[in-house]
C-alpha positions as CSV (number, residue, x, y, z in Angstrom):
1,M,339.7,100.9,3.9
2,N,336.7,101.8,6.0
3,F,336.1,104.3,8.8
4,T,333.2,105.7,10.7
5,L,332.9,109.1,12.4
6,T,330.9,108.9,15.6
7,E,329.0,111.5,17.5
8,R,331.9,111.8,19.9
9,D,334.3,112.3,16.9
10,S,332.0,115.1,15.6
11,W,332.0,116.8,19.0
12,E,335.8,116.7,19.2
13,F,336.1,118.1,15.7
14,A,333.6,120.9,16.6
15,R,335.7,121.8,19.6
16,L,338.8,122.1,17.4
17,S,337.1,123.9,14.5
18,G,334.6,126.0,16.5
19,D,331.8,124.8,14.2
20,F,329.0,123.7,16.6
21,N,326.3,123.7,13.9
22,P,323.4,121.6,15.3
23,L,323.4,119.8,11.9
24,H,326.7,118.2,13.0
25,V,326.5,117.8,16.8
26,D,322.9,117.9,18.1
27,P,320.9,114.8,17.2
28,I,317.7,116.1,18.6
29,A,317.8,119.4,16.6
30,A,319.3,117.7,13.5
31,R,316.4,115.2,13.3
32,R,314.2,118.1,12.3
33,L,316.5,119.3,9.6
34,Q,317.0,118.2,6.0
35,F,318.9,115.0,6.6
36,G,316.9,113.6,9.5
37,G,319.9,113.4,11.7
38,T,323.4,114.6,12.2
39,V,325.9,114.6,9.4
40,C,329.7,114.7,9.5
41,H,331.6,117.9,8.8
42,G,332.9,117.7,5.3
43,V,336.4,118.9,6.3
44,H,336.5,116.3,9.0
45,L,335.9,113.6,6.4
46,V,338.7,114.9,4.2
47,L,341.1,115.1,7.1
48,K,340.3,111.6,8.3
49,A,340.8,110.3,4.8
50,L,344.2,112.0,4.6
51,D,345.1,110.7,8.0
52,L,344.3,107.1,7.0
53,A,346.2,107.5,3.7
54,A,349.3,108.8,5.6
55,A,349.0,106.0,8.2
56,A,348.9,103.4,5.3
57,G,352.1,104.9,3.8
58,L,350.2,106.1,0.7
59,L,350.7,109.8,1.2
60,A,353.9,111.5,0.4
61,P,353.6,115.0,1.9
62,E,356.4,116.4,-0.3
63,R,354.3,115.4,-3.4
64,I,351.2,117.3,-2.4
65,D,350.6,120.5,-4.4
66,G,347.0,121.0,-3.3
67,I,343.9,119.3,-2.0
68,S,340.5,119.5,-3.7
69,A,337.3,117.9,-2.5
70,V,333.8,117.6,-4.0
71,F,331.0,116.8,-1.6
72,G,328.4,115.0,-3.7
73,A,326.3,113.8,-0.8
74,S,326.1,114.1,3.0
75,V,327.4,111.4,5.3
76,R,325.3,110.7,8.3
77,T,327.1,110.4,11.6
78,G,327.9,106.7,12.3
79,T,327.7,105.6,8.7
80,P,330.6,103.6,7.5
81,V,332.7,105.3,4.8
82,T,334.7,103.3,2.3
83,L,338.0,105.0,1.2
84,D,339.4,103.6,-2.0
85,L,343.1,104.3,-2.0
86,P,345.5,103.5,-4.9
87,A,348.3,101.1,-4.2
88,E,350.7,103.9,-4.8
89,A,350.1,107.6,-4.3
């Protein structure tokens, strides 16, 4: 399963979260920072993955005891993300 978070998606998430860090929402400022452009909010990526898993019927909320995420690398805004989901969760 693939998804992409756009600049608009990042702005909408920033409005909800209150996190308007230029690294996430300002392409002009972000191009001068460490990643050379905007990157997605990590929590936004996790929430999008959970949303897709739920929509695919692979998430049983009553079976969730906790959620853990490790961010091994940044994801530039507009970069396709591949979500590998098991056939059964």
